[in-house]
C-alpha positions in Angstrom: 16.1 -269.4 -46.7 18.0 -267.4 -44.1 19.6 -269.6 -41.4 21.7 -269.0 -38.4 22.7 -272.3 -36.6 24.5 -272.1 -33.3 26.5 -274.9 -31.8 29.1 -275.5 -29.1 27.0 -274.9 -25.9 27.0 -277.2 -23.0 27.8 -277.7 -19.3 31.1 -276.5 -18.0 32.7 -275.9 -14.7 33.4 -272.4 -13.4 36.8 -271.2 -14.9 36.4 -273.4 -17.9 36.0 -272.5 -21.6 33.6 -273.1 -24.5 33.7 -272.0 -28.1 30.4 -271.2 -29.7 29.9 -271.4 -33.5 27.3 -269.8 -35.7 26.8 -271.0 -39.3 25.1 -268.5 -41.5 23.4 -269.1 -44.9 20.7 -267.4 -47.1 22.1 -263.9 -47.1 25.2 -261.9 -48.1 27.3 -262.5 -45.1 29.8 -259.6 -45.6 26.9 -257.1 -45.6 25.9 -257.9 -42.0 27.3 -257.2 -38.6 27.2 -260.3 -36.6 26.6 -260.6 -32.8 26.1 -262.9 -29.9 23.4 -262.2 -27.4 22.4 -264.0 -24.3 19.2 -264.4 -22.3 19.2 -265.8 -18.7 15.9 -266.9 -17.0 13.9 -264.0 -15.9 16.1 -261.5 -17.7 16.1 -259.6 -21.0 18.2 -260.6 -24.0 21.4 -258.6 -24.0 24.2 -258.1 -26.3 27.4 -260.0 -25.4 29.7 -259.2 -28.4 29.4 -257.9 -31.9 31.6 -257.7 -34.9 31.4 -255.8 -38.2 32.6 -257.0 -41.6 35.8 -255.0 -41.1 36.4 -256.9 -37.8 35.7 -254.0 -35.4 34.4 -255.5 -32.2 32.2 -254.5 -29.3 31.8 -256.3 -25.9 29.7 -255.8 -22.9 31.8 -254.9 -19.9 31.2 -258.1 -18.0 32.9 -260.2 -20.6 35.8 -258.0 -21.6 39.1 -259.8 -21.3 37.3 -263.2 -21.2 35.3 -263.5 -24.4 36.5 -263.0 -28.0 34.2 -262.8 -31.0 35.5 -263.5 -34.5 34.2 -264.1 -38.0 35.5 -266.0 -41.1 34.0 -264.3 -44.1 35.1 -267.1 -46.4 33.1 -269.6 -44.5 30.2 -267.5 -43.3 31.0 -268.4 -39.7 31.1 -266.4 -36.5 32.6 -267.6 -33.3 32.5 -266.8 -29.5 35.5 -268.0 -27.6 34.5 -267.9 -23.9 37.2 -268.3 -21.2 37.2 -268.1 -17.5 33.4 -268.8 -17.4 31.4 -267.9 -14.4 27.9 -269.0 -13.2 26.7 -265.6 -14.2 27.4 -266.5 -17.8 24.7 -269.2 -17.7 22.2 -268.4 -20.4 20.8 -269.3 -23.8 23.2 -267.7 -26.4 21.8 -266.4 -29.7 23.5 -265.7 -33.0 22.4 -262.5 -34.7 22.9 -260.9 -38.1 22.1 -257.3 -38.8 22.3 -255.6 -42.1 24.6 -252.6 -42.2 24.3 -249.7 -42.3 20.6 -249.7 -42.4 19.7 -252.5 -39.9 16.5 -253.1 -42.0 17.2 -256.9 -41.8 17.7 -258.6 -38.5 18.0 -262.4 -38.2 18.2 -264.7 -35.2 19.3 -268.3 -34.6 17.5 -270.7 -32.3 20.0 -270.4 -29.5 22.4 -272.7 -27.7 22.4 -273.3 -23.9 25.4 -272.6 -21.9 25.5 -273.7 -18.3 28.3 -272.9 -15.9 28.0 -274.8 -12.8 29.9 -277.0 -10.2 
């Protein structure tokens, strides 16, 4: 019943931009903090950005000033605008939903590939 479906990944040149989207269904969207995580080959899955229902945001240092997370509670959508992309941003990006404040429920999407290469 719970679904998180990512889209918007692809191949982009260094310095380019992509906008990732995550469509959520099957749960009460406003009760969840939403996040984007990424996992590069041989590395752990790490938080990129997160946003609570009240629109407070958190970013990992390496993307501050380049990435922006946002959510539309009327559409059950979360976005990640990625600018000035670098090869180091290459990874599979995953949408995450975490119940607040308890974190008892934690859901993941299937992921979307982002490749930054010349």
